[in-house]
C-alpha positions in Angstrom: -72.7 109.6 -53.4 -69.2 109.2 -52.0 -70.0 110.6 -48.6 -73.3 108.5 -48.4 -70.9 105.4 -49.2 -68.8 106.3 -46.4 -71.8 106.6 -44.0 -73.0 103.3 -45.3 -69.7 101.7 -44.4 -69.6 103.1 -40.9 -73.3 101.9 -40.4 -72.6 98.3 -41.5 -69.4 98.2 -39.2 -71.7 99.6 -36.2 -74.2 96.8 -37.2 -71.7 94.2 -37.3 -70.5 95.1 -33.7 -73.9 94.9 -32.3 -75.0 91.6 -33.9 -71.8 89.7 -34.2 -71.3 86.2 -33.2 -68.5 85.8 -30.7 -67.0 83.1 -28.4 -67.8 83.2 -24.6 -64.9 81.6 -23.0 -65.1 78.9 -20.3 -62.2 78.6 -17.9 -61.7 75.0 -18.8 -60.9 76.0 -22.4 -64.4 75.4 -24.0 -66.7 78.3 -25.2 -70.2 78.9 -26.2 -71.1 80.8 -29.4 -73.2 83.8 -28.3 -74.7 86.9 -29.7 -74.5 88.9 -26.4 -74.2 88.6 -22.8 -75.2 90.2 -19.7 -73.5 90.0 -16.2 -76.0 89.7 -13.5 -74.5 89.2 -10.1 -72.7 85.9 -9.7 -74.3 84.6 -12.9 -74.0 85.4 -16.5 -77.1 85.6 -18.8 -76.3 85.0 -22.6 -78.1 84.5 -26.0 -77.0 81.0 -27.3 -76.4 80.9 -31.1 -76.5 77.0 -31.1 -79.8 76.7 -29.5 -81.5 80.2 -30.3 -82.3 81.2 -26.9 -81.4 82.8 -23.7 -79.5 81.0 -21.1 -77.6 81.4 -17.7 -74.2 80.2 -16.4 -72.3 80.7 -13.2 -69.7 83.6 -13.6 -67.0 81.6 -11.9 -67.0 79.1 -14.8 -66.2 81.8 -17.4 -63.1 83.6 -18.6 -64.7 86.9 -19.4 -61.1 88.6 -19.5 -60.1 86.4 -22.6 -63.8 86.8 -24.1 -63.5 90.5 -23.9 -60.0 90.7 -25.2 -60.9 89.0 -28.3 -64.0 90.8 -28.8 -62.0 94.3 -28.5 -59.6 93.1 -31.1 -62.4 92.1 -33.5 -64.0 95.7 -32.8 -60.6 97.5 -33.6 -60.2 95.4 -36.8 -63.7 96.4 -38.0 -63.0 100.1 -37.2 -59.6 99.9 -39.0 -61.3 98.2 -42.1 -63.9 100.9 -42.2 -61.3 103.6 -41.7 -59.2 102.2 -44.8 -62.3 101.9 -46.8 -63.1 105.4 -46.1 -59.4 106.6 -46.8 -59.4 104.5 -49.9 -62.7 106.3 -51.2 -61.2 109.8 -50.4 -58.1 108.8 -52.2 -60.2 107.9 -55.2 -62.3 111.2 -55.2 -58.9 113.2 -55.1 -57.5 111.2 -58.1 -60.7 111.7 -60.1 -60.6 115.4 -59.2 -57.1 115.6 -60.3 -57.5 113.9 -63.6 -60.5 116.2 -64.4 -58.6 119.3 -63.9 -56.2 118.3 -66.7 -57.4 119.6 -70.1 -58.1 117.0 -72.8 -55.7 118.7 -75.3 -52.3 117.0 -75.6 -49.5 118.9 -74.1 -47.5 119.5 -70.7 -49.3 120.8 -67.7 -48.2 122.1 -64.1 -50.6 122.9 -61.1 -49.9 126.0 -59.4 -52.1 126.9 -56.4 -54.7 124.5 -57.5 -54.7 126.5 -60.9 -53.4 124.3 -64.1 -51.0 125.9 -66.4 -50.0 124.7 -69.9 -46.4 124.7 -70.5 -45.4 126.6 -73.7 -44.3 124.2 -76.5 -40.4 124.9 -77.5 -39.3 125.4 -81.0 -35.9 123.9 -81.3 -32.8 123.9 -83.8 -30.6 121.2 -84.9 -26.9 122.6 -85.2 -24.5 120.5 -87.3 -21.2 121.4 -88.7 -22.6 122.5 -92.0 -25.9 123.9 -91.3 -28.5 125.0 -88.7 -32.2 123.8 -89.2 -35.1 125.3 -87.4 -37.7 122.6 -86.3 -41.5 123.0 -85.7 -43.4 120.6 -83.6 -43.0 117.0 -84.6 -41.0 117.8 -87.6 -38.5 115.1 -88.4 -34.9 115.8 -88.6 -33.2 114.1 -91.4 -29.6 113.9 -90.7 -26.4 113.2 -92.6 -23.3 111.2 -90.9 -21.7 113.3 -88.5 -22.5 115.2 -85.2 -25.4 117.5 -84.4 -26.9 119.3 -81.4 -30.5 120.0 -80.5 -30.9 123.3 -79.1 -33.5 125.8 -77.7 -33.1 129.6 -78.3 -32.3 131.5 -75.2 -30.4 130.9 -72.1 -33.4 131.1 -69.6 -36.9 129.5 -69.8 -39.8 131.6 -69.5 -41.8 129.1 -67.4 -40.5 128.5 -63.9 -41.1 126.5 -60.9 -40.0 126.5 -57.5 -40.6 123.3 -56.1 -37.5 121.0 -55.7 -39.6 118.1 -57.0 -42.1 119.4 -59.4 -45.1 117.4 -60.4 -45.9 117.7 -64.3 -48.6 116.0 -66.3 -48.2 114.9 -69.7 -51.1 114.5 -72.2 -49.7 112.4 -74.9 -51.2 112.4 -78.6 -50.0 109.0 -78.9 -48.0 106.4 -76.6 -44.3 107.6 -76.8 -41.5 107.6 -74.4 -41.0 110.7 -72.4 -38.8 112.1 -69.5 -37.1 115.3 -67.8 -33.8 116.5 -69.3 -31.3 118.7 -67.9 -30.4 121.4 -70.4 -26.9 122.8 -70.8 -26.8 126.6 -71.1 -24.5 127.9 -73.9 -24.3 131.3 -75.6 -27.8 132.2 -76.4 -29.1 128.6 -76.4 -29.6 125.5 -74.3 -28.4 122.0 -75.3 -31.2 119.3 -75.2 -29.2 116.7 -76.5 -25.8 115.7 -78.7 -26.5 113.3 -81.6 -24.1 111.1 -83.6 -24.9 109.7 -87.0 -23.3 106.5 -87.7 -22.0 106.6 -91.4 -22.5 103.1 -92.4 -25.7 101.9 -90.6 -27.0 105.5 -90.5 -28.4 105.1 -86.8 -28.7 108.2 -84.6 -27.2 108.0 -81.2 -28.6 110.5 -78.8 -26.8 111.6 -75.7 -28.8 113.5 -73.1 -28.8 114.3 -69.4 -32.0 112.6 -68.5 -33.3 112.7 -65.0 -34.5 109.8 -63.0 -38.2 110.1 -62.7 -41.4 108.6 -61.2 -44.3 108.2 -63.6 -48.0 107.6 -62.9 -50.3 106.3 -65.6 -53.5 108.2 -65.0 -55.3 106.8 -68.0 -56.5 108.1 -71.5 -53.0 109.1 -72.4 -52.3 111.1 -69.2 -49.3 110.8 -67.2 -48.0 112.5 -64.2 -44.1 112.6 -63.8 -41.8 113.9 -61.2 -38.2 113.7 -60.3 -36.9 111.0 -57.9 -34.6 113.4 -56.3 -34.7 117.2 -55.8 -33.8 119.2 -58.8 -31.0 121.7 -58.2 -31.8 125.2 -59.8 -31.1 125.2 -63.4 -32.6 124.7 -66.9 -34.7 121.7 -67.8 -37.3 120.3 -70.2 -40.0 117.8 -70.4 -39.3 115.9 -73.6 -41.6 113.4 -75.6 -39.6 111.3 -77.8 -41.6 110.7 -80.8 -40.7 107.5 -82.9 -39.8 107.2 -86.5 -39.4 104.4 -88.9 -36.2 106.0 -90.2 -33.2 105.8 -87.8 -32.0 109.0 -89.1 -34.9 111.1 -88.3 -35.1 112.7 -84.8 -38.6 113.8 -83.6 -39.1 115.6 -80.4 -41.8 117.5 -78.5 -40.0 119.8 -75.9 -41.6 122.0 -73.0 -38.6 123.8 -71.4 -38.7 125.1 -67.8 -36.5 126.7 -65.1 -36.3 125.4 -61.4 -35.3 128.5 -59.5 -34.9 128.8 -55.7 -37.9 130.0 -53.7 -37.6 133.6 -52.5 -38.1 134.1 -48.9 
């Protein structure tokens, strides 16, 4: 259907060029509205739109250079319009194909060589001065006043990308904030964020190294996200910041990945 539409657009443009009304300019500044004209020796035969019939006029009275310049301008304008519409249709087809390739299940995805790969979801821990708690997916973290860190086990992610500005897809289960976070490797763990719980108001202040990103809403809870600037090699994570009515509960969804240099 898309190919047929492009062909129809081009045919419409061609017909418009053949049957278009234009001005046949006179040297005295006037003009005739015509559908077409023919130069026949020292005379010009033209079809008058005003009188609906063929007429003739001496060639020396016409400004054919101005007439043709304006006609060519309109021709190029119509061609450009048809080209733009064809490119827009192509872009829409590519976007529909791109969206259809991403699974409907919520999660994080990456397209590698036209194959969509799901990033594994990361279990994480909250380390405080007094205890360490292992968190499952979307498990809230009740915190007491003090400091804590959200960490992922291991110093390296198993999922790797080589692109400097990798493009990821996030299919959200519900509308939440999300972003790309730079992880801080420590012994056997990578720190996602540090948390301070204020003792009186019991509010959590989260500190993280969040990267500047571009986001594109693709509809139905699907978003594309990619960094504004090239990512240096290192450890990163896609993070969905799930909301909570309790200010001392931290809820996260994390998909960690490593940006590695491309091998020669």
